C-alpha positions in Angstrom: -0.1 0.0 0.1 2.8 2.3 0.8 4.2 2.1 -2.6 1.2 2.0 -4.6 -1.7 3.7 -2.8 -0.2 6.3 -0.6 1.3 8.3 -3.4 -2.2 8.6 -5.1 -3.8 9.9 -2.0 -0.9 12.3 -1.4 -1.6 13.4 -5.0 -5.3 13.9 -3.9 -4.4 15.7 -0.9 -2.3 18.4 -2.9 -5.6 18.8 -5.0 -8.1 18.7 -2.4 -6.7 19.1 0.9 -6.8 16.8 3.9 -10.5 17.1 4.0 -10.6 16.0 0.4 -8.9 12.7 1.2 -11.3 12.3 4.2 -14.3 12.8 2.2 -13.2 10.3 -0.5 -12.3 7.6 2.1 -15.6 8.1 3.8 -17.4 7.6 0.4 -15.5 4.6 -0.8 -16.0 3.0 2.8 -19.7 3.7 2.6 -19.8 1.9 -0.8 -17.5 -1.1 -0.1 -18.9 -4.3 -0.5 -18.0 -7.3 1.5 -16.1 -9.2 -0.8 -13.6 -6.2 -1.2 -12.8 -6.2 2.6 -10.3 -9.1 1.9 -7.9 -7.0 -0.1 -8.3 -3.4 1.0 -5.1 -2.1 -0.7 -6.5 -3.0 -4.1 -9.8 -1.6 -3.5 -8.4 1.8 -2.4 -6.2 1.8 -5.2 -8.8 1.4 -7.9 -11.1 3.9 -6.0 -8.4 6.7 -6.1 -7.1 5.7 -9.6 -10.9 6.0 -10.8 -11.4 9.4 -8.8 -8.3 11.2 -9.5 -9.1 11.9 -13.1 -12.5 13.4 -12.3 -10.6 15.6 -9.7 -8.3 16.7 -12.2 -11.1 17.5 -14.9 -13.0 19.6 -12.4 -9.8 21.7 -11.6 -9.3 22.2 -15.3 -13.2 23.3 -15.7 -12.8 25.8 -12.9 -9.6 27.6 -14.2 
C-alpha cells in the first residue's frame, strides 16, 4: 500500500486538501462491498485511480 496507494492519496491531498482525502475515504468506505474487505489495498487503489482523473478534470473546468 505504501508504494502503490499512498502516493495517489498524497496527490489527492495536494489537489483537495486533507478534508478532500477524508471525504473520499468516507465515500468509498460507505460503498465498499463485503468481498472487497479481503484486499483493502487493491480496493483503495482502484477507487483513487478512478477518482483522481475526475478531480483533475474538475480543476481544469474551474480555471
